[in-house]
PyMOL Python script that loads the backbone (N, CA, C, O; Angstrom):
from pymol import cmd

cmd.read_pdbstr("""\
ATOM      1  N   MET A   1      39.001-148.003 -48.218  1.00  0.00           N
ATOM      2  CA  MET A   1      37.681-147.720 -47.672  1.00  0.00           C
ATOM      3  C   MET A   1      37.749-146.372 -46.950  1.00  0.00           C
ATOM      4  O   MET A   1      38.630-146.141 -46.122  1.00  0.00           O
ATOM      5  N   ASP A   2      36.812-145.498 -47.274  1.00  0.00           N
ATOM      6  CA  ASP A   2      36.808-144.202 -46.592  1.00  0.00           C
ATOM      7  C   ASP A   2      36.000-144.292 -45.295  1.00  0.00           C
ATOM      8  O   ASP A   2      35.421-145.330 -44.976  1.00  0.00           O
ATOM      9  N   ILE A   3      35.977-143.197 -44.570  1.00  0.00           N
ATOM     10  CA  ILE A   3      35.347-143.188 -43.245  1.00  0.00           C
ATOM     11  C   ILE A   3      33.841-143.451 -43.316  1.00  0.00           C
ATOM     12  O   ILE A   3      33.285-144.101 -42.430  1.00  0.00           O
ATOM     13  N   LYS A   4      33.180-142.953 -44.360  1.00  0.00           N
ATOM     14  CA  LYS A   4      31.737-143.179 -44.494  1.00  0.00           C
ATOM     15  C   LYS A   4      31.447-144.653 -44.751  1.00  0.00           C
ATOM     16  O   LYS A   4      30.520-145.219 -44.173  1.00  0.00           O
ATOM     17  N   GLN A   5      32.243-145.270 -45.619  1.00  0.00           N
ATOM     18  CA  GLN A   5      32.042-146.690 -45.900  1.00  0.00           C
ATOM     19  C   GLN A   5      32.301-147.532 -44.652  1.00  0.00           C
ATOM     20  O   GLN A   5      31.558-148.470 -44.361  1.00  0.00           O
ATOM     21  N   GLY A   6      33.359-147.188 -43.919  1.00  0.00           N
ATOM     22  CA  GLY A   6      33.657-147.905 -42.687  1.00  0.00           C
ATOM     23  C   GLY A   6      32.516-147.792 -41.687  1.00  0.00           C
ATOM     24  O   GLY A   6      32.135-148.775 -41.051  1.00  0.00           O
ATOM     25  N   TYR A   7      31.976-146.584 -41.552  1.00  0.00           N
ATOM     26  CA  TYR A   7      30.842-146.376 -40.662  1.00  0.00           C
ATOM     27  C   TYR A   7      29.638-147.187 -41.142  1.00  0.00           C
ATOM     28  O   TYR A   7      28.938-147.801 -40.337  1.00  0.00           O
ATOM     29  N   GLY A   8      29.401-147.188 -42.447  1.00  0.00           N
ATOM     30  CA  GLY A   8      28.291-147.955 -43.004  1.00  0.00           C
ATOM     31  C   GLY A   8      28.385-149.433 -42.674  1.00  0.00           C
ATOM     32  O   GLY A   8      27.382-150.057 -42.327  1.00  0.00           O
ATOM     33  N   HIS A   9      29.582-149.998 -42.779  1.00  0.00           N
ATOM     34  CA  HIS A   9      29.770-151.416 -42.442  1.00  0.00           C
ATOM     35  C   HIS A   9      29.487-151.667 -40.959  1.00  0.00           C
ATOM     36  O   HIS A   9      28.841-152.653 -40.604  1.00  0.00           O
ATOM     37  N   GLU A  10      29.971-150.776 -40.105  1.00  0.00           N
ATOM     38  CA  GLU A  10      29.729-150.930 -38.666  1.00  0.00           C
ATOM     39  C   GLU A  10      28.246-150.741 -38.337  1.00  0.00           C
ATOM     40  O   GLU A  10      27.692-151.479 -37.522  1.00  0.00           O
ATOM     41  N   LEU A  11      27.609-149.762 -38.965  1.00  0.00           N
ATOM     42  CA  LEU A  11      26.181-149.536 -38.749  1.00  0.00           C
ATOM     43  C   LEU A  11      25.387-150.779 -39.146  1.00  0.00           C
ATOM     44  O   LEU A  11      24.449-151.175 -38.453  1.00  0.00           O
ATOM     45  N   LYS A  12      25.766-151.377 -40.246  1.00  0.00           N
ATOM     46  CA  LYS A  12      25.053-152.570 -40.710  1.00  0.00           C
ATOM     47  C   LYS A  12      25.154-153.690 -39.668  1.00  0.00           C
ATOM     48  O   LYS A  12      24.190-154.425 -39.456  1.00  0.00           O
ATOM     49  N   LYS A  13      26.314-153.825 -39.019  1.00  0.00           N
ATOM     50  CA  LYS A  13      26.470-154.837 -37.970  1.00  0.00           C
ATOM     51  C   LYS A  13      25.509-154.569 -36.813  1.00  0.00           C
ATOM     52  O   LYS A  13      24.874-155.491 -36.302  1.00  0.00           O
ATOM     53  N   TYR A  14      25.404-153.300 -36.401  1.00  0.00           N
ATOM     54  CA  TYR A  14      24.476-152.947 -35.327  1.00  0.00           C
ATOM     55  C   TYR A  14      23.040-153.270 -35.727  1.00  0.00           C
ATOM     56  O   TYR A  14      22.265-153.781 -34.919  1.00  0.00           O
ATOM     57  N   VAL A  15      22.691-152.972 -36.968  1.00  0.00           N
ATOM     58  CA  VAL A  15      21.326-153.201 -37.454  1.00  0.00           C
ATOM     59  C   VAL A  15      21.016-154.694 -37.512  1.00  0.00           C
ATOM     60  O   VAL A  15      19.965-155.133 -37.043  1.00  0.00           O
ATOM     61  N   LEU A  16      21.925-155.466 -38.083  1.00  0.00           N
ATOM     62  CA  LEU A  16      21.678-156.907 -38.198  1.00  0.00           C
ATOM     63  C   LEU A  16      21.607-157.585 -36.835  1.00  0.00           C
ATOM     64  O   LEU A  16      20.926-158.598 -36.676  1.00  0.00           O
ATOM     65  N   ALA A  17      22.310-157.025 -35.853  1.00  0.00           N
ATOM     66  CA  ALA A  17      22.254-157.549 -34.491  1.00  0.00           C
ATOM     67  C   ALA A  17      21.028-157.039 -33.732  1.00  0.00           C
ATOM     68  O   ALA A  17      20.795-157.427 -32.587  1.00  0.00           O
ATOM     69  N   LYS A  18      20.233-156.153 -34.387  1.00  0.00           N
ATOM     70  CA  LYS A  18      19.045-155.541 -33.774  1.00  0.00           C
ATOM     71  C   LYS A  18      19.400-154.842 -32.455  1.00  0.00           C
ATOM     72  O   LYS A  18      18.679-154.942 -31.462  1.00  0.00           O
ATOM     73  N   SER A  19      20.535-154.132 -32.480  1.00  0.00           N
ATOM     74  CA  SER A  19      20.921-153.342 -31.311  1.00  0.00           C
ATOM     75  C   SER A  19      19.854-152.292 -31.047  1.00  0.00           C
ATOM     76  O   SER A  19      19.233-151.797 -31.987  1.00  0.00           O
ATOM     77  N   PRO A  20      19.631-151.944 -29.792  1.00  0.00           N
ATOM     78  CA  PRO A  20      18.637-150.904 -29.495  1.00  0.00           C
ATOM     79  C   PRO A  20      18.982-149.609 -30.227  1.00  0.00           C
ATOM     80  O   PRO A  20      20.147-149.221 -30.308  1.00  0.00           O
ATOM     81  N   THR A  21      17.961-148.951 -30.755  1.00  0.00           N
ATOM     82  CA  THR A  21      18.213-147.732 -31.527  1.00  0.00           C
ATOM     83  C   THR A  21      18.848-146.645 -30.659  1.00  0.00           C
ATOM     84  O   THR A  21      19.619-145.826 -31.161  1.00  0.00           O
ATOM     85  N   GLU A  22      18.531-146.629 -29.365  1.00  0.00           N
ATOM     86  CA  GLU A  22      19.166-145.655 -28.477  1.00  0.00           C
ATOM     87  C   GLU A  22      20.681-145.870 -28.447  1.00  0.00           C
ATOM     88  O   GLU A  22      21.452-144.911 -28.441  1.00  0.00           O
ATOM     89  N   LYS A  23      21.092-147.127 -28.429  1.00  0.00           N
ATOM     90  CA  LYS A  23      22.521-147.457 -28.421  1.00  0.00           C
ATOM     91  C   LYS A  23      23.169-147.028 -29.743  1.00  0.00           C
ATOM     92  O   LYS A  23      24.281-146.499 -29.746  1.00  0.00           O
ATOM     93  N   ILE A  24      22.483-147.254 -30.854  1.00  0.00           N
ATOM     94  CA  ILE A  24      23.003-146.834 -32.156  1.00  0.00           C
ATOM     95  C   ILE A  24      23.141-145.317 -32.188  1.00  0.00           C
ATOM     96  O   ILE A  24      24.111-144.791 -32.734  1.00  0.00           O
ATOM     97  N   GLY A  25      22.173-144.612 -31.605  1.00  0.00           N
ATOM     98  CA  GLY A  25      22.233-143.151 -31.538  1.00  0.00           C
ATOM     99  C   GLY A  25      23.417-142.659 -30.726  1.00  0.00           C
ATOM    100  O   GLY A  25      24.110-141.727 -31.134  1.00  0.00           O
ATOM    101  N   MET A  26      23.651-143.281 -29.580  1.00  0.00           N
ATOM    102  CA  MET A  26      24.805-142.888 -28.750  1.00  0.00           C
ATOM    103  C   MET A  26      26.110-143.176 -29.486  1.00  0.00           C
ATOM    104  O   MET A  26      27.046-142.378 -29.441  1.00  0.00           O
ATOM    105  N   TRP A  27      26.164-144.317 -30.159  1.00  0.00           N
ATOM    106  CA  TRP A  27      27.365-144.692 -30.899  1.00  0.00           C
ATOM    107  C   TRP A  27      27.627-143.708 -32.048  1.00  0.00           C
ATOM    108  O   TRP A  27      28.780-143.390 -32.339  1.00  0.00           O
ATOM    109  N   ALA A  28      26.568-143.230 -32.695  1.00  0.00           N
ATOM    110  CA  ALA A  28      26.730-142.267 -33.794  1.00  0.00           C
ATOM    111  C   ALA A  28      27.448-141.013 -33.303  1.00  0.00           C
ATOM    112  O   ALA A  28      28.327-140.492 -33.989  1.00  0.00           O
ATOM    113  N   PHE A  29      27.077-140.528 -32.117  1.00  0.00           N
ATOM    114  CA  PHE A  29      27.737-139.335 -31.591  1.00  0.00           C
ATOM    115  C   PHE A  29      29.172-139.634 -31.190  1.00  0.00           C
ATOM    116  O   PHE A  29      30.061-138.818 -31.434  1.00  0.00           O
ATOM    117  N   SER A  30      29.413-140.772 -30.589  1.00  0.00           N
ATOM    118  CA  SER A  30      30.781-141.159 -30.216  1.00  0.00           C
ATOM    119  C   SER A  30      31.669-141.246 -31.457  1.00  0.00           C
ATOM    120  O   SER A  30      32.815-140.799 -31.448  1.00  0.00           O
ATOM    121  N   PHE A  31      31.121-141.828 -32.518  1.00  0.00           N
ATOM    122  CA  PHE A  31      31.876-141.936 -33.772  1.00  0.00           C
ATOM    123  C   PHE A  31      32.191-140.547 -34.309  1.00  0.00           C
ATOM    124  O   PHE A  31      33.312-140.272 -34.737  1.00  0.00           O
ATOM    125  N   TYR A  32      31.200-139.687 -34.282  1.00  0.00           N
ATOM    126  CA  TYR A  32      31.386-138.306 -34.733  1.00  0.00           C
ATOM    127  C   TYR A  32      32.488-137.630 -33.924  1.00  0.00           C
ATOM    128  O   TYR A  32      33.404-137.033 -34.491  1.00  0.00           O
ATOM    129  N   TRP A  33      32.401-137.723 -32.629  1.00  0.00           N
ATOM    130  CA  TRP A  33      33.359-137.044 -31.762  1.00  0.00           C
ATOM    131  C   TRP A  33      34.772-137.599 -31.952  1.00  0.00           C
ATOM    132  O   TRP A  33      35.741-136.841 -31.978  1.00  0.00           O
ATOM    133  N   ASP A  34      34.885-138.922 -32.085  1.00  0.00           N
ATOM    134  CA  ASP A  34      36.194-139.562 -32.244  1.00  0.00           C
ATOM    135  C   ASP A  34      36.842-139.252 -33.590  1.00  0.00           C
ATOM    136  O   ASP A  34      38.063-139.336 -33.720  1.00  0.00           O
ATOM    137  N   ASN A  35      36.044-138.897 -34.590  1.00  0.00           N
ATOM    138  CA  ASN A  35      36.548-138.691 -35.953  1.00  0.00           C
ATOM    139  C   ASN A  35      36.254-137.300 -36.490  1.00  0.00           C
ATOM    140  O   ASN A  35      36.232-137.096 -37.704  1.00  0.00           O
ATOM    141  N   ILE A  36      36.030-136.354 -35.610  1.00  0.00           N
ATOM    142  CA  ILE A  36      35.541-135.030 -35.976  1.00  0.00           C
ATOM    143  C   ILE A  36      36.383-134.350 -37.057  1.00  0.00           C
ATOM    144  O   ILE A  36      35.834-133.626 -37.887  1.00  0.00           O
ATOM    145  N   GLU A  37      37.672-134.559 -37.067  1.00  0.00           N
ATOM    146  CA  GLU A  37      38.538-133.885 -38.042  1.00  0.00           C
ATOM    147  C   GLU A  37      38.444-134.479 -39.443  1.00  0.00           C
ATOM    148  O   GLU A  37      38.848-133.843 -40.416  1.00  0.00           O
ATOM    149  N   GLU A  38      37.913-135.694 -39.548  1.00  0.00           N
ATOM    150  CA  GLU A  38      37.838-136.375 -40.841  1.00  0.00           C
ATOM    151  C   GLU A  38      36.442-136.329 -41.472  1.00  0.00           C
ATOM    152  O   GLU A  38      36.242-136.829 -42.579  1.00  0.00           O
ATOM    153  N   ILE A  39      35.490-135.735 -40.772  1.00  0.00           N
ATOM    154  CA  ILE A  39      34.088-135.801 -41.191  1.00  0.00           C
ATOM    155  C   ILE A  39      33.674-134.516 -41.906  1.00  0.00           C
ATOM    156  O   ILE A  39      33.880-133.412 -41.401  1.00  0.00           O
ATOM    157  N   ASP A  40      33.082-134.685 -43.098  1.00  0.00           N
ATOM    158  CA  ASP A  40      32.588-133.516 -43.826  1.00  0.00           C
ATOM    159  C   ASP A  40      31.199-133.133 -43.296  1.00  0.00           C
ATOM    160  O   ASP A  40      30.608-133.859 -42.497  1.00  0.00           O
ATOM    161  N   LEU A  41      30.695-131.994 -43.749  1.00  0.00           N
ATOM    162  CA  LEU A  41      29.428-131.476 -43.226  1.00  0.00           C
ATOM    163  C   LEU A  41      28.248-132.405 -43.481  1.00  0.00           C
ATOM    164  O   LEU A  41      27.385-132.572 -42.619  1.00  0.00           O
ATOM    165  N   GLU A  42      28.214-133.005 -44.659  1.00  0.00           N
ATOM    166  CA  GLU A  42      27.116-133.909 -44.998  1.00  0.00           C
ATOM    167  C   GLU A  42      27.091-135.116 -44.060  1.00  0.00           C
ATOM    168  O   GLU A  42      26.039-135.500 -43.549  1.00  0.00           O
ATOM    169  N   PHE A  43      28.263-135.703 -43.843  1.00  0.00           N
ATOM    170  CA  PHE A  43      28.350-136.872 -42.970  1.00  0.00           C
ATOM    171  C   PHE A  43      28.061-136.470 -41.522  1.00  0.00           C
ATOM    172  O   PHE A  43      27.442-137.230 -40.777  1.00  0.00           O
ATOM    173  N   ARG A  44      28.507-135.283 -41.126  1.00  0.00           N
ATOM    174  CA  ARG A  44      28.217-134.784 -39.775  1.00  0.00           C
ATOM    175  C   ARG A  44      26.712-134.719 -39.561  1.00  0.00           C
ATOM    176  O   ARG A  44      26.214-135.147 -38.520  1.00  0.00           O
ATOM    177  N   ASP A  45      25.993-134.192 -40.526  1.00  0.00           N
ATOM    178  CA  ASP A  45      24.538-134.087 -40.403  1.00  0.00           C
ATOM    179  C   ASP A  45      23.877-135.454 -40.246  1.00  0.00           C
ATOM    180  O   ASP A  45      22.920-135.609 -39.487  1.00  0.00           O
ATOM    181  N   ILE A  46      24.393-136.431 -40.963  1.00  0.00           N
ATOM    182  CA  ILE A  46      23.867-137.801 -40.854  1.00  0.00           C
ATOM    183  C   ILE A  46      24.084-138.320 -39.438  1.00  0.00           C
ATOM    184  O   ILE A  46      23.160-138.835 -38.808  1.00  0.00           O
ATOM    185  N   LEU A  47      25.312-138.181 -38.942  1.00  0.00           N
ATOM    186  CA  LEU A  47      25.633-138.696 -37.611  1.00  0.00           C
ATOM    187  C   LEU A  47      24.837-137.985 -36.517  1.00  0.00           C
ATOM    188  O   LEU A  47      24.344-138.629 -35.590  1.00  0.00           O
ATOM    189  N   ILE A  48      24.711-136.674 -36.620  1.00  0.00           N
ATOM    190  CA  ILE A  48      23.954-135.928 -35.609  1.00  0.00           C
ATOM    191  C   ILE A  48      22.475-136.301 -35.662  1.00  0.00           C
ATOM    192  O   ILE A  48      21.822-136.397 -34.623  1.00  0.00           O
ATOM    193  N   THR A  49      21.944-136.510 -36.865  1.00  0.00           N
ATOM    194  CA  THR A  49      20.550-136.935 -36.986  1.00  0.00           C
ATOM    195  C   THR A  49      20.355-138.321 -36.371  1.00  0.00           C
ATOM    196  O   THR A  49      19.378-138.553 -35.660  1.00  0.00           O
ATOM    197  N   LEU A  50      21.283-139.239 -36.644  1.00  0.00           N
ATOM    198  CA  LEU A  50      21.183-140.566 -36.044  1.00  0.00           C
ATOM    199  C   LEU A  50      21.319-140.488 -34.524  1.00  0.00           C
ATOM    200  O   LEU A  50      20.709-141.274 -33.799  1.00  0.00           O
ATOM    201  N   ASN A  51      22.111-139.550 -34.055  1.00  0.00           N
ATOM    202  CA  ASN A  51      22.302-139.381 -32.618  1.00  0.00           C
ATOM    203  C   ASN A  51      20.998-139.071 -31.902  1.00  0.00           C
ATOM    204  O   ASN A  51      20.847-139.438 -30.737  1.00  0.00           O
ATOM    205  N   THR A  52      20.058-138.414 -32.554  1.00  0.00           N
ATOM    206  CA  THR A  52      18.798-138.073 -31.885  1.00  0.00           C
ATOM    207  C   THR A  52      18.019-139.313 -31.463  1.00  0.00           C
ATOM    208  O   THR A  52      17.114-139.219 -30.633  1.00  0.00           O
ATOM    209  N   MET A  53      18.356-140.468 -32.021  1.00  0.00           N
ATOM    210  CA  MET A  53      17.652-141.698 -31.642  1.00  0.00           C
ATOM    211  C   MET A  53      17.849-142.026 -30.168  1.00  0.00           C
ATOM    212  O   MET A  53      17.039-142.744 -29.582  1.00  0.00           O
ATOM    213  N   GLU A  54      18.917-141.508 -29.561  1.00  0.00           N
ATOM    214  CA  GLU A  54      19.133-141.792 -28.150  1.00  0.00           C
ATOM    215  C   GLU A  54      18.101-141.097 -27.267  1.00  0.00           C
ATOM    216  O   GLU A  54      17.995-141.406 -26.080  1.00  0.00           O
ATOM    217  N   LEU A  55      17.345-140.170 -27.831  1.00  0.00           N
ATOM    218  CA  LEU A  55      16.350-139.426 -27.058  1.00  0.00           C
ATOM    219  C   LEU A  55      15.050-140.201 -26.848  1.00  0.00           C
ATOM    220  O   LEU A  55      14.216-139.814 -26.028  1.00  0.00           O
ATOM    221  N   GLY A  56      14.883-141.283 -27.583  1.00  0.00           N
ATOM    222  CA  GLY A  56      13.692-142.097 -27.390  1.00  0.00           C
ATOM    223  C   GLY A  56      13.153-142.666 -28.679  1.00  0.00           C
ATOM    224  O   GLY A  56      13.582-142.285 -29.768  1.00  0.00           O
ATOM    225  N   PRO A  57      12.198-143.591 -28.550  1.00  0.00           N
ATOM    226  CA  PRO A  57      11.670-144.292 -29.719  1.00  0.00           C
ATOM    227  C   PRO A  57      10.981-143.388 -30.733  1.00  0.00           C
ATOM    228  O   PRO A  57      10.911-143.727 -31.914  1.00  0.00           O
ATOM    229  N   GLU A  58      10.476-142.249 -30.290  1.00  0.00           N
ATOM    230  CA  GLU A  58       9.808-141.355 -31.236  1.00  0.00           C
ATOM    231  C   GLU A  58      10.783-140.725 -32.228  1.00  0.00           C
ATOM    232  O   GLU A  58      10.365-140.174 -33.247  1.00  0.00           O
ATOM    233  N   PHE A  59      12.088-140.805 -31.932  1.00  0.00           N
ATOM    234  CA  PHE A  59      13.118-140.265 -32.820  1.00  0.00           C
ATOM    235  C   PHE A  59      13.828-141.356 -33.621  1.00  0.00           C
ATOM    236  O   PHE A  59      14.693-141.063 -34.447  1.00  0.00           O
ATOM    237  N   ALA A  60      13.463-142.596 -33.376  1.00  0.00           N
ATOM    238  CA  ALA A  60      14.189-143.724 -33.963  1.00  0.00           C
ATOM    239  C   ALA A  60      13.824-143.960 -35.427  1.00  0.00           C
ATOM    240  O   ALA A  60      12.679-143.794 -35.848  1.00  0.00           O
ATOM    241  N   PHE A  61      14.829-144.348 -36.167  1.00  0.00           N
ATOM    242  CA  PHE A  61      14.623-144.850 -37.514  1.00  0.00           C
ATOM    243  C   PHE A  61      14.308-146.336 -37.392  1.00  0.00           C
ATOM    244  O   PHE A  61      14.703-146.976 -36.417  1.00  0.00           O
ATOM    245  N   THR A  62      13.608-146.882 -38.361  1.00  0.00           N
ATOM    246  CA  THR A  62      13.362-148.325 -38.362  1.00  0.00           C
ATOM    247  C   THR A  62      14.655-149.035 -38.757  1.00  0.00           C
ATOM    248  O   THR A  62      15.568-148.427 -39.316  1.00  0.00           O
ATOM    249  N   TYR A  63      14.715-150.322 -38.460  1.00  0.00           N
ATOM    250  CA  TYR A  63      15.901-151.089 -38.855  1.00  0.00           C
ATOM    251  C   TYR A  63      16.034-151.121 -40.374  1.00  0.00           C
ATOM    252  O   TYR A  63      17.146-151.130 -40.902  1.00  0.00           O
ATOM    253  N   LYS A  64      14.909-151.137 -41.074  1.00  0.00           N
ATOM    254  CA  LYS A  64      14.941-151.111 -42.539  1.00  0.00           C
ATOM    255  C   LYS A  64      15.558-149.805 -43.031  1.00  0.00           C
ATOM    256  O   LYS A  64      16.389-149.812 -43.939  1.00  0.00           O
ATOM    257  N   GLU A  65      15.149-148.680 -42.429  1.00  0.00           N
ATOM    258  CA  GLU A  65      15.717-147.374 -42.798  1.00  0.00           C
ATOM    259  C   GLU A  65      17.210-147.311 -42.467  1.00  0.00           C
ATOM    260  O   GLU A  65      18.008-146.805 -43.255  1.00  0.00           O
ATOM    261  N   LEU A  66      17.570-147.826 -41.305  1.00  0.00           N
ATOM    262  CA  LEU A  66      18.982-147.821 -40.914  1.00  0.00           C
ATOM    263  C   LEU A  66      19.824-148.687 -41.845  1.00  0.00           C
ATOM    264  O   LEU A  66      20.954-148.333 -42.182  1.00  0.00           O
ATOM    265  N   GLU A  67      19.270-149.816 -42.253  1.00  0.00           N
ATOM    266  CA  GLU A  67      20.001-150.674 -43.181  1.00  0.00           C
ATOM    267  C   GLU A  67      20.189-149.974 -44.527  1.00  0.00           C
ATOM    268  O   GLU A  67      21.241-150.106 -45.153  1.00  0.00           O
ATOM    269  N   GLN A  68      19.177-149.232 -44.975  1.00  0.00           N
ATOM    270  CA  GLN A  68      19.297-148.475 -46.230  1.00  0.00           C
ATOM    271  C   GLN A  68      20.367-147.394 -46.102  1.00  0.00           C
ATOM    272  O   GLN A  68      21.149-147.180 -47.028  1.00  0.00           O
ATOM    273  N   ILE A  69      20.402-146.716 -44.960  1.00  0.00           N
ATOM    274  CA  ILE A  69      21.438-145.708 -44.722  1.00  0.00           C
ATOM    275  C   ILE A  69      22.815-146.369 -44.786  1.00  0.00           C
ATOM    276  O   ILE A  69      23.726-145.856 -45.437  1.00  0.00           O
ATOM    277  N   ALA A  70      22.961-147.501 -44.112  1.00  0.00           N
ATOM    278  CA  ALA A  70      24.240-148.222 -44.127  1.00  0.00           C
ATOM    279  C   ALA A  70      24.624-148.620 -45.550  1.00  0.00           C
ATOM    280  O   ALA A  70      25.766-148.420 -45.965  1.00  0.00           O
ATOM    281  N   ASP A  71      23.683-149.177 -46.291  1.00  0.00           N
ATOM    282  CA  ASP A  71      23.959-149.604 -47.670  1.00  0.00           C
ATOM    283  C   ASP A  71      24.363-148.422 -48.548  1.00  0.00           C
ATOM    284  O   ASP A  71      25.277-148.538 -49.365  1.00  0.00           O
ATOM    285  N   ASP A  72      23.687-147.290 -48.382  1.00  0.00           N
ATOM    286  CA  ASP A  72      24.022-146.101 -49.177  1.00  0.00           C
ATOM    287  C   ASP A  72      25.415-145.588 -48.831  1.00  0.00           C
ATOM    288  O   ASP A  72      26.169-145.191 -49.720  1.00  0.00           O
ATOM    289  N   LEU A  73      25.758-145.595 -47.556  1.00  0.00           N
ATOM    290  CA  LEU A  73      27.109-145.161 -47.156  1.00  0.00           C
ATOM    291  C   LEU A  73      28.164-146.089 -47.737  1.00  0.00           C
ATOM    292  O   LEU A  73      29.184-145.629 -48.250  1.00  0.00           O
ATOM    293  N   ILE A  74      27.927-147.373 -47.662  1.00  0.00           N
ATOM    294  CA  ILE A  74      28.871-148.370 -48.183  1.00  0.00           C
ATOM    295  C   ILE A  74      29.058-148.182 -49.689  1.00  0.00           C
ATOM    296  O   ILE A  74      30.175-148.277 -50.200  1.00  0.00           O
ATOM    297  N   ALA A  75      27.958-147.916 -50.394  1.00  0.00           N
ATOM    298  CA  ALA A  75      27.996-147.774 -51.842  1.00  0.00           C
ATOM    299  C   ALA A  75      28.476-146.385 -52.300  1.00  0.00           C
ATOM    300  O   ALA A  75      28.694-146.162 -53.491  1.00  0.00           O
ATOM    301  N   GLY A  76      28.638-145.458 -51.348  1.00  0.00           N
ATOM    302  CA  GLY A  76      29.072-144.111 -51.705  1.00  0.00           C
ATOM    303  C   GLY A  76      27.959-143.271 -52.286  1.00  0.00           C
ATOM    304  O   GLY A  76      28.218-142.272 -52.958  1.00  0.00           O
ATOM    305  N   LYS A  77      26.718-143.665 -52.035  1.00  0.00           N
ATOM    306  CA  LYS A  77      25.568-142.919 -52.550  1.00  0.00           C
ATOM    307  C   LYS A  77      25.183-141.796 -51.584  1.00  0.00           C
ATOM    308  O   LYS A  77      25.619-141.767 -50.433  1.00  0.00           O
ATOM    309  N   GLU A  78      24.363-140.880 -52.078  1.00  0.00           N
ATOM    310  CA  GLU A  78      23.807-139.844 -51.224  1.00  0.00           C
ATOM    311  C   GLU A  78      22.821-140.474 -50.249  1.00  0.00           C
ATOM    312  O   GLU A  78      21.992-141.295 -50.642  1.00  0.00           O
ATOM    313  N   VAL A  79      22.909-140.096 -48.995  1.00  0.00           N
ATOM    314  CA  VAL A  79      22.017-140.627 -47.978  1.00  0.00           C
ATOM    315  C   VAL A  79      20.849-139.669 -47.804  1.00  0.00           C
ATOM    316  O   VAL A  79      21.033-138.475 -47.565  1.00  0.00           O
ATOM    317  N   LYS A  80      19.646-140.213 -47.928  1.00  0.00           N
ATOM    318  CA  LYS A  80      18.440-139.405 -47.747  1.00  0.00           C
ATOM    319  C   LYS A  80      17.813-139.790 -46.413  1.00  0.00           C
ATOM    320  O   LYS A  80      17.442-140.942 -46.188  1.00  0.00           O
ATOM    321  N   LEU A  81      17.707-138.793 -45.533  1.00  0.00           N
ATOM    322  CA  LEU A  81      17.128-139.040 -44.213  1.00  0.00           C
ATOM    323  C   LEU A  81      15.692-138.553 -44.160  1.00  0.00           C
ATOM    324  O   LEU A  81      15.036-138.676 -43.126  1.00  0.00           O
TER     325      LEU A  81
END
""", "prot")
cmd.dss("prot")
cmd.show_as("cartoon", "prot")
cmd.util.cbc("prot")
cmd.orient("prot")
């Protein structure tokens, strides 16, 4: 399992638990920072975009959108934000 798939599985857990989107946003940045050397530019953009959710509900993705992002990462597909 590569880093994107691992992140996708963890993201799916947050989504299914209906974790607050602000918390998911903060976690996205922590994940990015902790794994910065292993992350390619495309994945970095995904994580930084998800991080903006910590700024408030107007920046949040829906749980349905987040689940699709997680599923695409798990499947190795291109993620469309």
